[in-house]
C-alpha positions in Angstrom: -6.7 8.9 14.2 -9.6 6.3 13.0 -9.0 4.6 9.9 -11.9 4.1 7.8 -12.1 0.8 6.5 -11.5 1.2 2.5 -14.3 0.9 0.3 -14.2 -1.9 -2.0 -13.9 0.3 -5.3 -15.2 -0.1 -8.6 -12.0 -1.5 -9.7 -12.2 -4.4 -7.2 -9.1 -3.0 -5.6 -8.7 -1.5 -1.8 -8.2 2.3 -1.8 -6.6 4.5 0.7 -7.4 8.3 0.1 -4.4 10.6 1.3 -5.4 13.9 3.0 -3.6 16.9 1.8 -0.8 16.4 -0.8 1.5 14.1 0.1 4.6 14.3 -1.8 4.9 11.2 -4.2 8.4 9.9 -2.9 7.1 10.1 0.7 4.1 7.6 -0.3 6.3 5.2 -2.5 8.7 5.6 0.8 5.9 4.6 2.9 4.6 1.8 0.6 8.2 0.2 0.1 8.9 0.1 4.2 5.4 -1.1 5.0 5.5 -4.0 2.5 8.9 -5.1 4.0 7.9 -4.6 7.8 5.1 -7.1 6.7 7.6 -9.5 5.6 6.6 -8.7 2.2 9.1 -8.9 -1.1 8.5 -5.3 -2.7 9.5 -4.9 -6.2 9.7 -1.7 -8.2 7.2 -2.2 -11.4 6.8 1.2 -12.8 7.3 4.8 -11.4 3.8 4.6 -9.7 3.5 1.1 -9.1 5.1 -1.7 -6.7 4.5 -5.4 -6.5 4.0 -6.8 -3.2 4.6 -10.7 -2.9 4.0 -12.9 0.0 6.6 -15.6 -0.5 6.2 -19.0 1.2 3.5 -21.8 1.5 0.6 -19.2 1.0 2.1 -17.4 -1.5 0.3 -14.4 -3.0 0.9 -11.0 -4.7 -0.7 -7.9 -5.4 0.0 -4.5 -7.3 0.3 -1.4 -5.5 -0.4 1.7 -7.3 0.1 5.3 -6.0 -0.2 8.8 -6.5 -0.2 12.0 -4.1 -3.5 11.5 -3.3 -4.3 8.1 -3.4 -2.9 4.7 -2.5 -4.8 1.4 -4.6 -3.8 -2.1 -4.0 -5.3 -4.9 -6.5 -4.9 -8.3 -5.3 -3.1 -10.2 -8.4 -3.0 -13.6 -6.8 -3.7 -15.5 -3.4 -4.7 -13.2 -0.5 -2.5 -10.4 0.8 -3.9 -8.5 3.7 -4.9 -5.4 1.7 -6.5 -3.9 4.7 -3.5 -4.4 6.9 -0.9 -3.2 4.1 -2.9 0.0 4.0 -2.9 0.5 7.6 0.8 0.0 8.0 1.3 2.3 5.0 -0.9 4.9 6.7 1.1 4.8 10.1 4.4 5.2 7.8 2.9 8.2 6.4 1.9 9.7 9.6 5.3 9.0 10.9 6.8 11.0 8.3 4.4 13.8 8.6 5.1 14.4 12.6 8.8 15.0 11.9 
């Protein structure tokens, strides 16, 4: 499918709307997996939030909050590729769907 570039939402974050009602656990799993595959350190923050950190010379962090119908990536510091991260998450979710 074609991914729409996420609109810069009012909150200043990047938003990805999920189609249908995805299980929250599946969303959580996809975020953790996509982040790790991108070499990010993923830390559980709250039941609906994960901190994504890029460790190294150009360190950066973002908070990923999620529900069963959308994912929001908020840059905290530095520059995490929010677009790439959302795309990777979406790919993980589509893989899970196809089982």
